[in-house]
C-alpha positions as CSV (number, residue, x, y, z in Angstrom):
1,M,58.8,156.9,5.2
2,G,60.6,159.7,3.6
3,S,64.1,161.1,4.2
4,N,65.9,164.3,3.7
5,P,69.7,164.0,3.3
6,A,70.1,167.6,4.5
7,T,68.3,166.8,7.8
8,P,70.7,166.1,10.7
9,T,70.7,162.6,12.0
10,Q,68.0,162.0,14.6
11,V,68.2,159.7,17.5
12,R,64.4,159.4,17.6
13,A,62.3,160.3,14.7
14,P,59.5,162.9,15.2
15,V,56.1,161.4,14.9
16,E,52.7,162.8,13.8
17,I,49.5,160.9,14.6
18,I,47.6,161.9,11.4
19,D,44.1,160.9,12.6
20,R,42.9,159.5,15.9
21,G,40.1,157.6,14.2
22,P,40.6,153.8,13.6
23,D,39.1,153.7,10.1
24,S,40.2,156.8,8.3
25,F,43.0,157.8,5.9
26,P,44.1,161.4,5.8
27,G,42.5,163.3,2.9
28,P,43.9,166.0,0.7
29,V,43.0,168.8,3.0
30,G,43.4,167.1,6.4
31,S,39.9,165.7,6.6
32,P,39.4,161.9,7.1
33,V,38.7,159.8,4.0
34,R,37.2,156.3,4.5
35,A,39.7,153.6,3.5
36,G,36.9,151.3,2.3
37,A,39.2,148.2,2.3
38,A,37.8,146.2,5.2
39,G,36.2,143.6,2.9
40,H,39.5,142.5,1.2
41,R,41.3,139.5,2.7
42,A,44.9,138.3,2.5
43,R,46.1,134.7,2.6
44,G,45.4,133.1,5.9
45,G,42.1,135.0,6.4
46,Q,43.4,138.3,7.7
47,A,41.4,141.3,6.6
48,L,43.1,144.3,5.1
49,G,42.1,147.9,5.7
50,Q,41.7,150.0,8.7
51,Q,39.2,147.9,10.5
52,G,41.1,144.8,11.6
53,G,43.7,145.4,8.9
54,F,46.7,143.3,8.1
55,G,48.5,142.9,11.4
56,S,47.6,145.8,13.7
57,G,45.9,147.6,10.8
58,A,48.4,150.5,11.0
59,F,50.3,152.3,8.3
60,V,53.2,154.6,9.0
61,G,54.4,157.1,6.5
62,V,57.7,158.7,7.3
63,R,58.9,161.9,5.7
64,T,60.1,165.4,6.5
65,A,56.9,167.0,5.1
66,L,53.8,166.0,3.3
67,D,51.9,168.5,1.1
68,K,48.3,168.1,0.0
69,A,49.1,166.4,-3.3
70,E,51.4,164.0,-1.6
71,L,48.8,163.1,1.0
72,T,46.3,162.4,-1.8
73,E,48.9,160.2,-3.5
74,L,49.8,158.5,-0.2
75,V,46.2,157.3,0.3
76,A,46.3,155.6,-3.1
77,L,49.7,154.2,-2.5
78,V,48.9,152.8,0.9
79,L,45.8,151.1,-0.4
80,S,47.9,149.7,-3.3
81,V,50.6,148.5,-1.1
82,R,48.3,147.0,1.5
83,L,46.0,145.2,-1.0
84,G,48.8,144.2,-3.3
85,T,52.3,143.6,-1.9
86,L,51.2,142.6,1.6
87,A,48.2,140.5,0.5
88,G,50.6,138.4,-1.6
89,M,52.8,137.8,1.4
90,G,50.2,135.8,3.4
91,T,51.0,135.2,7.1
92,G,53.9,132.9,6.9
93,G,57.6,133.4,6.8
94,D,59.3,135.8,9.2
95,F,56.6,138.5,8.9
96,G,55.0,137.6,12.3
97,L,54.0,139.4,15.4
98,G,56.3,142.4,16.1
99,A,57.7,142.5,12.5
100,V,57.8,145.6,10.3
101,Q,57.8,145.7,6.5
102,V,58.8,148.9,4.9
103,V,57.9,149.5,1.2
104,R,59.4,152.4,-0.7
105,V,56.7,154.1,-2.7
106,G,58.4,157.3,-3.7
107,R,61.8,159.0,-3.8
108,L,61.4,160.3,-0.3
109,L,58.4,158.3,0.9
110,W,58.0,154.9,2.4
111,V,55.0,153.0,3.9
112,A,55.6,150.7,6.9
113,N,53.3,148.0,8.0
114,M,53.6,146.6,11.5
115,I,52.1,143.2,12.8
116,G,50.6,143.9,16.1
117,Q,47.5,141.7,16.4
118,H,46.6,138.1,16.1
119,G,43.5,137.5,14.0
120,T,40.7,140.0,13.4
121,R,38.0,139.1,15.8
122,T,37.5,139.1,19.5
123,G,37.1,135.5,20.8
124,S,37.5,133.4,23.8
125,K,41.2,134.4,24.1
126,G,40.3,138.1,24.1
127,V,40.9,141.0,21.7
128,P,43.2,140.6,18.7
129,V,45.7,143.3,19.8
130,R,49.1,142.3,21.1
131,Y,50.7,145.2,22.9
132,E,54.1,143.6,23.2
133,A,54.2,143.1,19.4
134,I,53.3,146.7,18.8
135,D,56.0,147.8,21.2
136,A,58.6,145.7,19.4
137,A,57.5,146.9,16.0
138,L,57.7,150.5,17.1
139,G,61.2,149.9,18.3
140,A,62.2,148.5,14.9
141,L,60.6,151.4,13.1
142,A,62.4,153.9,15.2
143,T,65.7,152.3,14.2
144,R,64.8,152.4,10.6
145,A,63.5,156.0,10.7
146,G,66.6,157.1,12.5
147,K,68.8,155.7,9.8
148,L,66.7,157.5,7.2
149,K,66.8,160.7,9.1
150,A,63.0,160.8,8.6
151,S,59.8,161.8,10.4
152,V,56.9,159.5,11.1
153,H,53.2,160.0,10.3
154,M,50.7,157.5,11.4
155,L,47.1,156.8,12.1
156,R,45.9,155.9,15.6
157,I,47.0,152.4,15.6
158,G,45.5,149.3,17.3
159,C,42.3,150.9,18.5
160,G,39.8,149.7,15.8
161,A,38.8,146.2,15.3
162,A,42.1,145.1,17.0
163,G,40.4,146.2,20.3
164,G,43.3,148.0,21.8
165,R,43.3,150.9,24.2
166,W,45.1,154.1,23.3
167,G,46.2,154.5,26.9
168,R,48.3,151.3,26.5
169,I,49.6,152.1,23.0
170,E,50.5,155.8,23.3
171,P,53.2,155.3,26.0
172,S,55.0,152.9,23.7
173,I,55.0,155.4,20.8
174,V,56.4,158.1,23.1
175,A,59.1,155.7,24.5
176,R,60.1,154.3,21.2
177,L,59.8,157.2,18.8
178,G,60.5,160.2,21.0
179,A,58.9,162.6,23.3
180,W,58.1,165.0,20.4
181,V,55.1,162.8,19.7
182,G,53.4,164.4,22.7
183,L,53.0,167.6,20.8
184,C,51.5,165.9,17.9
185,C,49.1,163.8,20.1
186,A,48.1,167.1,21.8
187,A,47.4,168.7,18.4
188,M,45.2,165.7,17.4
189,D,43.4,166.0,20.7
190,W,42.4,169.5,19.8
191,L,41.3,168.5,16.3
192,E,39.2,165.7,17.8
193,R,37.6,168.2,20.3
194,A,36.8,170.5,17.4
195,A,35.2,167.6,15.5
196,R,33.1,166.6,18.5
197,L,31.7,169.9,19.8
198,R,28.6,169.2,21.8
199,Q,25.6,170.4,19.8
200,W,21.9,170.1,20.0
201,T,20.7,167.8,17.2
202,G,17.3,166.7,16.1
203,N,15.3,166.3,12.8
204,G,18.3,167.4,10.8
205,V,18.3,170.9,12.2
206,R,21.6,172.7,12.0
207,A,23.2,174.1,15.1
208,P,26.4,175.9,14.0
209,H,26.4,178.3,16.9
210,K,29.5,176.9,18.6
211,P,31.5,176.4,15.4
212,L,30.8,180.0,14.4
213,L,32.0,181.3,17.7
214,F,35.1,179.0,17.6
215,L,35.9,180.2,14.1
216,Y,35.5,183.8,15.2
217,A,37.8,183.2,18.1
218,L,40.4,181.6,15.9
219,G,40.3,184.6,13.6
220,R,40.8,187.0,16.5
221,F,43.6,184.9,17.9
222,Q,45.3,185.0,14.5
223,R,45.4,188.8,14.8
224,D,45.9,189.2,18.5
225,P,47.0,186.0,20.4
226,D,46.8,187.7,23.8
227,G,43.4,189.5,23.3
228,E,40.1,188.8,25.0
229,L,36.6,189.0,23.5
230,A,34.4,191.1,25.7
231,Y,30.8,189.9,25.2
232,S,29.5,193.4,24.9
233,A,32.0,194.2,22.2
234,V,31.5,191.1,20.1
235,E,27.8,190.5,20.6
236,Q,26.8,192.3,17.4
237,D,29.4,190.5,15.3
238,L,28.3,187.2,16.6
239,R,24.6,188.1,16.1
240,E,25.3,188.9,12.4
241,L,27.3,185.6,12.0
242,L,24.3,183.7,13.4
243,A,21.9,185.6,11.1
244,E,23.9,185.0,8.0
245,Y,25.2,181.4,8.5
246,G,22.9,180.0,11.1
247,P,19.4,178.4,10.8
248,T,16.3,180.5,10.5
249,N,15.3,180.0,14.1
250,R,17.3,182.8,15.6
251,T,19.4,182.3,18.8
252,T,21.1,184.8,21.0
253,P,24.9,184.7,20.9
254,A,24.9,184.4,24.6
255,Y,24.3,180.6,24.2
256,P,27.5,179.6,22.4
257,F,29.4,182.2,24.4
258,H,28.5,180.4,27.6
259,H,28.1,176.7,26.4
260,L,31.4,176.4,24.4
261,Q,33.1,176.2,27.8
262,S,31.8,172.7,28.1
263,D,34.0,171.5,25.2
264,G,37.2,172.5,26.8
265,V,38.3,174.9,24.0
266,W,36.9,178.1,25.5
267,E,37.1,180.0,28.8
268,V,35.0,182.8,30.2
269,R,35.7,185.1,33.1
270,T,33.9,188.1,34.5
271,D,34.7,190.9,36.9
272,R,34.0,188.5,39.7
273,G,36.4,185.8,38.5
274,S,36.6,182.8,36.2
275,G,33.5,181.1,34.8
276,S,30.5,182.3,32.9
277,P,27.5,183.8,34.7
278,G,25.1,181.9,32.4
279,T,23.2,182.5,29.1
280,G,21.5,185.7,30.2
281,V,22.4,188.5,27.8
282,L,22.0,191.2,30.5
283,E,24.1,189.3,33.0
284,L,26.9,188.7,30.5
285,R,26.9,192.4,29.7
286,A,26.7,193.6,33.3
287,S,29.4,191.3,34.6
288,G,31.9,192.3,32.1
289,A,32.1,188.8,30.7
290,K,35.1,188.1,28.5
291,G,36.0,185.0,26.6
292,R,38.9,183.6,24.7
293,L,40.4,180.2,23.7
294,A,41.4,178.0,26.6
295,P,45.0,178.5,27.9
296,E,46.1,175.0,26.8
297,L,44.7,175.5,23.3
298,R,46.5,178.9,23.0
299,A,49.7,177.3,24.1
300,A,49.3,174.5,21.5
301,L,48.6,177.1,18.8
302,R,51.8,179.0,19.7
303,R,53.8,175.8,19.6
304,E,52.3,174.6,16.3
305,P,51.0,177.6,14.3
306,A,49.6,175.3,11.5
307,L,47.2,173.9,14.0
308,L,45.0,176.9,13.6
309,G,44.4,176.2,9.9
310,R,43.7,172.6,10.6
311,L,41.2,173.4,13.4
312,A,39.5,175.9,11.0
313,R,39.3,173.3,8.2
314,V,37.7,170.7,10.6
315,L,35.0,173.3,11.6
316,L,34.4,174.4,8.1
317,D,34.2,170.9,6.5
318,L,31.9,169.5,9.2
319,H,29.4,172.4,9.4
320,F,29.4,174.3,6.2
321,P,29.5,173.6,2.4
322,P,32.7,174.5,0.5
323,S,30.9,177.3,-1.3
324,L,30.6,179.2,2.0
325,H,34.2,178.7,3.3
326,G,35.7,181.8,1.7
327,D,32.9,184.1,2.7
328,L,32.8,182.7,6.2
329,C,36.5,183.2,6.7
330,D,36.2,186.8,5.6
331,A,33.3,187.3,7.9
332,V,35.2,186.1,11.0
333,G,38.5,187.7,9.9
334,L,40.3,184.5,9.5
335,E,43.0,184.2,6.8
336,L,43.0,180.4,6.1
337,E,45.8,180.4,3.6
338,L,48.0,182.2,6.2
339,A,46.9,179.8,8.9
340,E,47.9,176.8,6.9
341,T,51.3,178.1,5.6
342,E,54.0,180.4,6.8
343,L,53.5,184.1,6.4
344,R,53.9,185.0,2.7
345,P,56.9,187.3,2.2
346,H,56.5,190.6,0.5
347,P,59.0,191.3,-2.4
348,D,60.8,193.7,-0.1
349,G,61.4,190.9,2.4
350,R,58.6,191.9,4.9
351,Q,56.1,189.3,6.0
352,R,52.5,190.0,4.9
353,R,49.2,189.6,6.7
354,R,45.7,189.9,5.1
355,D,43.5,192.8,6.1
356,A,40.2,191.5,7.4
357,R,38.5,194.8,6.5
358,M,39.1,194.3,2.8
359,R,35.7,192.8,2.0
360,E,33.7,195.4,3.9
361,M,35.7,198.3,2.3
362,V,35.3,197.0,-1.2
363,L,31.6,196.2,-0.9
364,T,30.9,199.6,0.6
365,A,32.9,201.3,-2.1
366,Y,30.7,199.6,-4.8
367,E,27.5,200.2,-2.8
368,Y,26.9,196.4,-2.4
369,Q,26.3,195.7,-6.1
370,C,28.3,193.7,-8.6
371,A,30.5,196.1,-10.6
372,F,29.8,194.0,-13.8
373,C,26.1,193.1,-13.7
374,G,24.6,195.2,-10.9
375,Y,23.4,192.2,-8.8
376,D,22.6,193.3,-5.3
377,G,20.8,190.4,-3.6
378,R,20.2,190.3,0.2
379,I,18.6,188.1,2.7
380,G,17.1,190.6,5.1
381,A,20.0,193.1,5.7
382,V,22.7,190.7,4.9
383,P,24.3,190.7,1.3
384,V,24.4,187.3,-0.3
385,G,26.5,186.2,-3.3
386,L,28.7,189.3,-3.3
387,E,32.4,189.0,-2.9
388,A,35.5,191.3,-2.8
389,A,37.7,190.3,-5.8
390,H,41.4,191.2,-5.9
391,V,42.4,192.5,-9.3
392,R,46.1,191.8,-8.7
393,W,46.0,188.6,-6.8
394,W,47.1,188.7,-3.1
395,A,49.4,185.8,-3.7
396,F,51.3,188.0,-6.3
397,A,51.8,191.1,-4.1
398,G,48.3,192.4,-4.6
399,P,47.4,194.7,-1.7
400,D,44.2,194.6,0.4
401,E,43.2,198.0,-0.8
402,I,40.2,199.5,-2.4
403,D,42.0,200.4,-5.7
404,N,42.9,196.7,-6.0
405,G,39.4,195.4,-5.4
406,L,36.0,195.0,-7.2
407,C,32.7,194.0,-5.7
408,L,31.6,191.1,-7.9
409,C,28.8,188.5,-7.7
410,S,30.0,184.9,-7.2
411,L,29.7,184.1,-10.9
412,H,31.5,187.1,-12.2
413,H,34.2,186.8,-9.6
414,K,35.0,183.2,-10.8
415,L,35.0,184.3,-14.4
416,F,37.2,187.3,-13.6
417,D,39.7,185.1,-11.8
418,R,39.6,182.6,-14.7
419,G,40.4,185.3,-17.2
420,V,37.1,185.2,-19.0
421,L,36.4,188.8,-18.0
422,G,38.8,191.7,-17.7
423,L,39.1,195.5,-17.5
424,A,40.0,197.8,-20.5
425,D,41.9,201.0,-20.2
426,D,38.7,203.0,-20.1
427,H,37.4,200.8,-17.2
428,R,34.9,199.0,-19.5
429,I,34.4,195.2,-19.3
430,M,36.3,192.9,-21.6
431,V,35.1,189.4,-22.6
432,S,37.7,186.9,-23.9
433,Q,37.3,185.6,-27.4
434,R,38.2,182.2,-26.0
435,F,35.0,182.0,-24.1
436,V,32.2,180.1,-25.8
437,G,28.6,180.0,-24.7
438,R,25.6,179.3,-26.8
439,S,22.8,179.3,-24.2
440,P,20.7,182.4,-23.5
441,A,22.1,182.4,-20.0
442,A,25.7,182.6,-21.3
443,R,24.8,185.4,-23.6
444,E,22.9,187.4,-21.0
445,Q,25.3,186.8,-18.1
446,V,28.7,187.0,-20.0
447,L,28.7,187.9,-23.7
448,T,26.6,191.0,-23.4
449,L,28.9,192.4,-20.8
450,S,31.5,193.3,-23.4
451,G,32.1,197.0,-23.6
452,R,29.9,197.9,-20.7
453,P,31.2,200.5,-18.3
454,L,32.1,199.4,-14.8
455,L,29.4,200.1,-12.2
456,G,31.2,202.1,-9.5
457,P,33.0,202.9,-7.3
458,Q,31.0,205.6,-5.6
459,P,32.3,209.2,-5.7
460,G,35.3,209.6,-3.4
461,A,36.4,206.0,-3.6
462,R,39.5,205.1,-5.5
463,P,38.9,203.2,-8.8
464,V,41.0,200.2,-9.8
465,S,44.6,201.5,-10.3
466,T,46.2,201.3,-13.7
467,S,49.1,199.0,-12.5
468,H,46.7,196.4,-11.0
469,R,44.5,196.4,-14.0
470,E,47.4,196.0,-16.4
471,W,48.8,193.1,-14.2
472,H,45.4,191.3,-14.6
473,T,45.3,191.9,-18.3
474,R,48.9,190.5,-18.8
475,Q,48.8,187.6,-16.3
476,V,45.1,186.5,-16.1
477,F,43.0,187.6,-19.0
478,Q,42.7,185.0,-21.7
479,G,43.8,186.1,-25.2
480,I,42.2,189.1,-26.7
481,P,38.8,190.7,-26.0
482,R,35.8,190.4,-28.2
483,P,35.0,193.5,-30.3
484,R,32.4,195.6,-28.7
485,A,30.6,196.4,-31.9
486,E,30.2,192.6,-32.7
487,L,28.1,192.1,-29.6
488,Q,26.2,195.4,-29.8
489,S,25.1,194.6,-33.4
490,G,24.5,190.8,-32.7
């Protein structure tokens, strides 16, 4: 639980079902993390952890807001409380069916455990869950949360080894903790749908076609919530996404455009009415097929804007390695940071949105080669390992403009952002004296860059502006640069 003295007293505490799965804790970026505690046992033989946990196996954290660091801490705290304090209580005393124990684990954070099951295994008397006990415990929790003026965050309780049915438990949550839970349950339904997209699987072959279209649609919704995606207009974009991020066996974008409907997150209509005409490319073009996110999903995204970022995280985490997340978001025009937070204010008070064209503009200006080392790798016609780097960081009022950008390979982008590399007044490369590398690779890829002139931009494109370069030198670059003559003679 967590309370906020400034929050008005609430008759019923708002509730968030953090994860619909019965055996997961929330991870630091919203993805499930296995609890791994099912093997521990408390006195009386009851198992702790999310599968047949102590009592109903539920934990409830109540707070006005949880950031990523707090969620990470909460996972450890919950495990500590469940495997320590509660294990020592046993099953005796007045902590029986329907009871709630609340343990304070932070200044504004509590963990609540509810007893809503009898035993841990299904036997002759049926499943362990006791719906009346869960209902009573939720009522007690609502009273406590109301006094604390707190919000509630919980896992999908009673539906793991306890053997309960969500259809029996959800109405009790709504009745006891308030109708607002309906919005959160709806949000979790969309996250679950995103996590369970129907895909062809076999022999470890990737099939990211639907996730790519879903991400593309989220990016377009972020820029134009009411817009539609005409197949003939987005076909080339989708084809390039599949070529760059899909498997080597090429598939027409018509397949995800048609089949994503079956997952309930996407709708297609043509000049003849609702529904897709099929997977034929010519028919999709001729019928004027247009697609967009399902109406219910669009409504949920308007009610809860942060849901967009959570959906994107689910799709990215399940289908692509972290090293590709940034490039993929750029490719689909999705600003993930913006999707997960409020719009970042500009110093003059205006709200800012990222320009999805930034990457393409910068790479074009530098002719698709790293401005530091000249790397220009491609797979077919698709650049790989090249990124648009901000000189003055966007988070610190850096604009999405060519004179604030550099085309850099992945290695030198990372080193530039860490202050190992910088730009001198004459647009030559600086290498920090704090950087130490003794290997031939470190010398070739970093140390020998000192004093080299920047490659690009091409004639007619604006070079890095003095103000942005000076900001990077003051705020990011580490220490003082190595003397050029030292490296040229060494």
